[in-house]
N, C-alpha and C positions, 0 to 999 in steps of 0.2 A: 946491616940490621940483622937481627934472624927477626920472623914471628914465630910468638908466640901462643899458639893457639889449645888454650887450660879450658877443658868444657865446663870447667863449674865458674865460665865466666857471657857461657850465655844462658846458661841452665834457668835460671831465673830474673832476666834482664827487668829492671825496675819500670815500669809505668806510667811515666811521663809525658800526653800530648805534644803536640808542636802549632803554635799555632804562627803560619805568614803572609804579615798584614800587606796591604801596599797602602803604602801613602805614596794618592797626587793628588796634583795639582794644579792649578785654571792657573790662566796669565792673569787674574784679580788675584791669584792667592787665594782663592775657599780651596774648598775638599773635600775629593770629593767619599762619599754616605749612600750603603746603604740596608734598608731601611724588612731586616729578617722576620719575616713573619714571628715568629718562634722566639722574637724577646721585643721588652720593651725599649725603642730607644734603638738608635742611627749604630754606624761603626762604619768600622772601616773595610775594606773591602779584603772577601781572604776565609780561608783555611782552614782547616788540617792540612798535614803534609798528612803523606799514603808511604809503608816499611818504604825505607831507605830511598825516599822520593830527599834528594839537594829542595833546600829549604825558602830558593831562590826562583824555579823549577812550580814548588809550589804555587805561589803568591798570582805568581803569572799564568798559571792555571786559571788562579781562581778568582782573579784576575778577569779574565778576560770568558771567565764561563758564566762570573756575575752581570759585567759591559759589560761587550765583546769586546772592549781594548787592551791591545795585545802590549805589553812594554817589557823589555829588555831589565832585568833587577838585579845589581850589582852593588849596593852598601845598605846595607844594615845600621837604621837611625837609631829602635832601643831595643829594651829587652825585658816585657815585664814576665812576672813569675806570678798565674794564682793562684792559690791555693784550692785546695779541693774545697767550697762548697755543695753549691749541685751541682758541680758538673766536680769530671779528676783533675787532678790537678795539672796545671798545661803550664808550659813555657812559650811565650806572644814574642816570636817575633814584626819588629817594623822595619817592610825594606823600602827606600828613595822609589820610587815609581815616578822624577820628576814632573813635568811639567808638556802639559796639555796643552796641543795651542790650533787657532784656529776650527774647523770645521767642522775634524775629529773631536774639539771636545761639546758638539749639538748632535752625535751622533751614539748618547748609551743606548745600549742597547742589550735589556733585563728582562730578563724569562720569563713562559706564564711563571703566576706564582707554582705555580704544580710540580711544575722543571724547579727550578732553584729556594722551592722558602723563600724568595725575597719580595719585597708587594714595589720595588721600586730602590733607584737612590737619582740623586744629587749630588752635585753643591753647595757645599757651606762656608759660610764665613768663619775665621776660625775664633771668630768677636763669640760668636752664638753656639757655641757646641757643646756649652753649660746646660744649655736648657735645649739643648739636643742627643745629647750621647748621659749616660749615665756619667754620673764622677767617675767610676772605673777609667772607663771606654773615653772619657775626651782627656784628665790623666795624662796618657796615655799618646795619644796626638798631640798632644801643648808637648811633650816631650820629648815625642817624636820630630815634631815641627821645629823645636827650639837650639833641636841638636844637627839641623842644614847645615850641611855644609862640615860638617862637624862629624863623618858619619862614614864608619867604620868595615874594612872594604871585607867579602866576604870571600874566605877560603874555606878548600875542597880539602882533605884531607894536603892541606899545607899549601898548596897552589892556590889562587886568586879566581874564584868560577867567573865565569867568565857572560 
């Protein structure tokens, strides 16, 4: 197969940010949330991918930077398109970060606010997420939770990502 390099395809690529989020649960089924100082309500840990950064690696990088927790993510639970309003349009990918057990669940290490823009992090019962998150954030998490066990494998150039 021949690779076509048409300069018109790269002349003005579309602008769409890619949000890479991690759904991490504790043994009781509670969901890890972070509290950003720039939003009202809690959100899943994560953030934007950099140019050419694989999304599962971006989700892992943000999870570690925001909480100190290192996880490998290989499966996608939900895809959520957010149209432009206050921010540019965004495609949000929610990855399964699995279940954290034992002492590791107690070792959340949120960096100081001036480095992370986070006020804190905590595990929350999925039944109470509607009071902690915006409706759109809650709907995203609830759908990801509903998809546990039915996730899609992540592919990079047609190959399973490691």
